[in-house]
C-alpha positions in Angstrom: -1.6 -83.8 3.2 2.1 -84.6 3.8 2.4 -86.2 0.2 0.8 -83.1 -1.4 3.2 -80.8 0.2 6.0 -83.0 -1.1 4.6 -82.9 -4.6 4.4 -79.0 -4.3 8.0 -78.8 -3.2 9.2 -81.1 -5.9 7.2 -79.0 -8.6 8.8 -75.8 -7.3 12.4 -77.4 -7.6 11.9 -78.6 -11.1 10.4 -75.1 -12.1 13.4 -73.3 -10.8 15.7 -75.8 -12.7 13.9 -75.0 -15.9 14.2 -71.3 -15.4 17.8 -71.6 -14.6 18.5 -73.5 -17.7 16.5 -70.9 -19.9 18.5 -68.1 -18.2 22.0 -69.5 -18.8 20.9 -70.5 -22.4 20.1 -66.8 -23.0 23.4 -65.6 -21.5 25.3 -67.8 -23.8 24.1 -65.9 -26.9 25.5 -62.5 -27.7 23.3 -59.9 -26.2 21.2 -57.7 -28.7 19.0 -54.8 -28.3 16.3 -53.2 -30.5 16.3 -49.6 -31.2 13.9 -48.0 -33.7 12.9 -51.4 -35.0 16.6 -52.4 -35.7 18.5 -55.2 -34.0 22.0 -54.0 -32.9 24.8 -56.2 -31.8 26.4 -55.6 -28.4 29.8 -54.0 -28.4 32.9 -56.4 -28.5 36.6 -55.9 -28.8 38.4 -57.7 -31.6 41.7 -58.5 -29.9 43.2 -60.0 -33.0 42.8 -56.8 -35.2 43.3 -54.5 -32.2 40.1 -52.4 -32.7 36.5 -52.3 -31.4 33.4 -53.5 -33.3 29.8 -53.0 -32.5 28.2 -50.2 -30.5 31.3 -48.2 -30.0 29.6 -45.1 -28.2 28.0 -47.2 -25.5 31.3 -49.1 -25.1 33.1 -45.8 -24.4 30.4 -44.6 -21.9 30.9 -47.9 -19.8 34.6 -47.6 -19.8 36.7 -46.2 -16.9 38.6 -43.1 -17.5 42.3 -43.5 -18.5 45.0 -42.9 -15.8 46.5 -39.4 -15.8 50.0 -41.1 -15.8 49.5 -44.5 -17.6 51.5 -47.4 -16.8 52.6 -47.6 -20.5 54.9 -44.6 -20.2 58.6 -45.3 -20.5 60.2 -41.9 -19.8 63.2 -40.7 -21.9 64.1 -42.5 -25.1 67.0 -42.2 -27.7 66.1 -41.5 -31.1 68.0 -44.1 -33.2 69.0 -42.9 -36.5 70.5 -46.3 -37.5 67.0 -47.8 -37.8 65.2 -46.1 -40.9 61.6 -46.6 -41.6 59.6 -45.5 -44.6 56.1 -44.2 -44.4 55.0 -47.5 -46.1 56.8 -49.4 -43.4 55.0 -47.5 -40.5 51.7 -48.1 -42.3 52.3 -51.9 -42.3 53.2 -51.6 -38.6 49.7 -50.0 -38.0 47.3 -51.8 -40.3 44.2 -50.7 -38.4 44.9 -46.9 -38.4 43.0 -44.5 -40.8 43.1 -40.8 -41.1 45.8 -40.6 -38.5 43.5 -41.1 -35.6 43.6 -43.4 -32.6 42.1 -43.7 -29.2 42.6 -46.3 -26.3 40.4 -49.3 -26.2 40.7 -50.3 -22.6 39.8 -46.9 -20.9 38.1 -43.7 -21.9 40.7 -40.9 -22.7 40.1 -37.5 -21.1 41.9 -35.6 -23.9 40.9 -35.2 -27.5 44.0 -33.8 -29.3 44.4 -32.4 -32.8 48.0 -32.2 -34.0 48.9 -30.0 -36.9 52.1 -30.5 -38.9 52.8 -27.6 -41.3 54.4 -29.3 -44.1 56.3 -28.9 -47.5 58.8 -31.2 -49.2 60.3 -32.9 -46.1 59.0 -36.5 -46.5 62.3 -37.9 -45.1 61.8 -35.9 -41.8 58.1 -37.0 -41.7 58.8 -40.6 -41.7 61.3 -40.2 -38.8 58.7 -38.0 -36.6 55.8 -40.4 -37.2 57.7 -43.5 -36.4 58.1 -42.1 -32.9 55.2 -39.8 -32.5 52.5 -42.3 -33.0 53.7 -44.8 -30.3 54.6 -41.8 -28.2 50.8 -40.5 -28.1 49.4 -44.1 -27.7 51.6 -44.6 -24.6 50.0 -41.6 -23.2 46.5 -43.0 -24.0 45.2 -40.0 -25.8 42.4 -39.7 -28.3 44.2 -38.0 -31.1 44.2 -37.3 -34.8 47.2 -36.0 -36.7 46.6 -33.4 -39.6 49.4 -32.9 -42.1 48.7 -29.5 -43.7 50.6 -28.9 -47.0 51.0 -25.6 -48.9 50.5 -26.4 -52.7 52.7 -25.0 -55.5 56.2 -23.7 -55.4 55.4 -20.1 -54.2 57.0 -18.6 -50.9 56.3 -20.4 -47.8 53.8 -19.0 -45.4 53.8 -21.1 -42.2 51.3 -18.9 -40.4 48.8 -19.4 -43.0 49.3 -23.0 -43.3 48.6 -23.3 -39.5 45.5 -21.2 -39.5 44.0 -23.1 -42.2 44.9 -26.4 -40.5 43.0 -25.2 -37.4 40.0 -24.5 -39.4 39.9 -27.7 -41.4 40.8 -29.8 -38.4 37.8 -28.2 -36.6 35.5 -29.5 -39.3 36.7 -33.0 -39.0 37.5 -33.7 -35.4 35.8 -32.5 -32.1 39.1 -31.7 -30.5 39.5 -29.9 -27.0 43.0 -28.7 -27.6 45.4 -28.4 -30.6 49.1 -28.9 -31.0 51.2 -27.2 -33.7 54.1 -29.4 -34.4 57.2 -28.6 -36.5 58.1 -31.8 -38.7 61.7 -31.5 -37.6 61.3 -32.0 -34.0 61.0 -35.5 -32.4 59.9 -35.7 -28.6 62.4 -37.8 -26.4 60.3 -38.2 -23.2 56.6 -39.4 -23.0 56.3 -37.7 -19.6 56.0 -34.6 -21.6 52.2 -34.7 -21.9 50.4 -34.0 -25.2 47.1 -34.0 -23.3 45.1 -30.8 -22.8 46.2 -28.1 -20.6 44.6 -25.0 -19.1 46.7 -22.5 -20.7 49.0 -22.3 -23.9 51.8 -24.3 -23.4 55.3 -24.2 -25.1 56.4 -27.9 -25.2 59.7 -28.0 -27.2 61.6 -26.2 -24.4 64.8 -28.0 -24.9 65.8 -29.0 -28.7 68.9 -30.7 -29.3 69.9 -28.1 -31.8 70.2 -25.5 -29.0 72.2 -27.9 -26.7 68.9 -28.7 -24.9 68.3 -25.2 -23.6 65.6 -22.7 -24.2 67.1 -20.1 -26.7 65.3 -17.0 -25.3 62.6 -16.2 -22.9 59.7 -15.4 -25.3 60.4 -18.5 -27.6 57.2 -20.4 -28.5 58.3 -22.0 -31.8 58.7 -25.6 -32.5 55.8 -27.4 -30.6 53.1 -25.2 -29.1 49.8 -26.3 -27.5 46.5 -24.3 -27.2 43.1 -25.0 -25.6 40.8 -24.7 -28.5 39.2 -21.4 -27.4 42.6 -19.7 -26.6 43.7 -20.1 -30.1 40.5 -18.2 -31.4 41.1 -15.6 -28.6 44.5 -14.6 -30.0 43.1 -14.8 -33.4 45.5 -17.5 -34.4 48.8 -16.9 -36.3 49.6 -13.8 -38.5 49.0 -14.3 -42.3 51.8 -11.8 -43.2 55.0 -13.7 -42.6 56.2 -14.9 -46.1 59.4 -16.8 -45.9 61.2 -18.3 -42.8 60.8 -16.9 -39.4 58.8 -14.3 -37.4 55.3 -16.1 -37.2 56.2 -17.6 -34.0 57.7 -14.5 -32.3 54.6 -12.7 -33.6 52.5 -15.4 -31.6 54.4 -14.8 -28.4 53.4 -11.1 -28.7 49.7 -12.0 -29.3 49.8 -14.3 -26.3 51.1 -11.4 -24.2 48.7 -8.8 -25.5 45.7 -11.1 -24.9 46.8 -11.5 -21.2 46.7 -15.2 -21.7 50.5 -15.5 -21.6 52.0 -19.0 -21.9 53.6 -21.7 -19.8 56.6 -23.8 -20.8 57.5 -27.5 -20.0 60.5 -28.0 -17.8 63.6 -28.6 -19.9 64.1 -31.9 -18.2 61.0 -33.2 -19.8 60.8 -30.8 -23.0 63.7 -32.5 -24.8 63.3 -32.9 -28.5 65.8 -34.3 -31.1 66.2 -31.7 -33.9 66.2 -33.4 -37.4 68.9 -31.8 -39.8 67.5 -30.2 -42.9 68.4 -27.0 -45.0 67.0 -23.8 -43.9 64.8 -21.9 -46.1 65.3 -18.0 -47.0 64.5 -15.7 -44.1 61.7 -13.2 -44.3 63.5 -9.9 -44.8 60.4 -8.0 -43.4 60.0 -10.1 -40.1 61.4 -7.3 -37.8 59.3 -4.6 -39.3 56.2 -6.9 -39.0 56.8 -7.7 -35.5 56.6 -3.9 -34.4 53.2 -3.8 -35.5 52.0 -7.3 -34.3 49.9 -6.3 -31.3 48.0 -3.5 -33.2 47.3 -5.9 -36.0 46.0 -8.8 -33.9 42.3 -8.4 -34.5 42.5 -7.8 -38.2 45.3 -10.2 -39.3 44.9 -14.0 -38.3 42.6 -17.0 -38.4 39.6 -15.0 -38.8 40.7 -13.3 -42.0 42.9 -16.1 -43.8 42.4 -16.5 -47.5 42.9 -20.1 -48.7 41.5 -22.9 -50.7 41.4 -26.7 -49.9 42.7 -28.5 -52.9 42.4 -32.0 -51.4 41.7 -34.0 -48.2 43.0 -37.6 -48.3 43.5 -40.5 -46.0 47.0 -41.3 -45.8 46.5 -43.8 -42.9 49.0 -42.3 -40.7 47.6 -38.8 -41.0 44.9 -36.7 -42.6 46.5 -34.9 -45.6 45.1 -31.4 -46.3 46.7 -29.7 -49.3 45.8 -26.0 -49.5 46.6 -23.0 -51.8 47.1 -19.7 -50.3 
């Protein structure tokens, strides 16, 4: 009887050892799952190339949310004009980037942000802005995409139409929660000025260097302005009627006031921007007359009524380039 018990115990031990060996062997192989008859690799992070591969959606769901104030922030920096970088130089420094989009790999960002840069013939300014803006946004651990929206041809500039078209096209390509309209000649100096989403419209460039780091006037919303997605639609976007330089931003301030949304402003201590030098365009001689009717025309003049045509959408690596005719 005693011998039989010993044999049984020995058999159980051997069986457990075999099970453990089988289990460890299974763990040593990459896990795979079957979905709709297809075998799918488990998600992995390719550290050498700096990007995820495999099942990205499941990886994001398993991640912890990013910190509200990431440890990667450095605070205020100085824009160094002694170091020059071409767009090609910046592309080489960010080889994995496409379409101007990025998201953190070690946490799940709470913010999906579209950045619209209205643009025409200022390539030298664009290279300076992007050299600083991409690292700035990545230190804030945002899920973002940059759209460069360019007015085609040589006709009179209309920034309002360019920004309205930018909103509509960005909405087709990226499921953003908030949108930032960003002048190409303003470079943020302090990454504590969050480009993440906010509850209300927010004027971010409160202290540009060209104005001695002060807010020029109380209703100023030009430069860098952020909207929750639905708020931009509530004010019907920008006016389409301002041809030439100036007026569309002051019109937006009136729209925000008329809609009862209002806007907030970043503290000038954080809202510091380096203003890049460039030649001014001709001012719009009708801008003051147009401003007088701004509130009345809000519902019939804006993003809901803009006429435009998309000429091309191209991947320029550092940004999505949208060329439009208006």
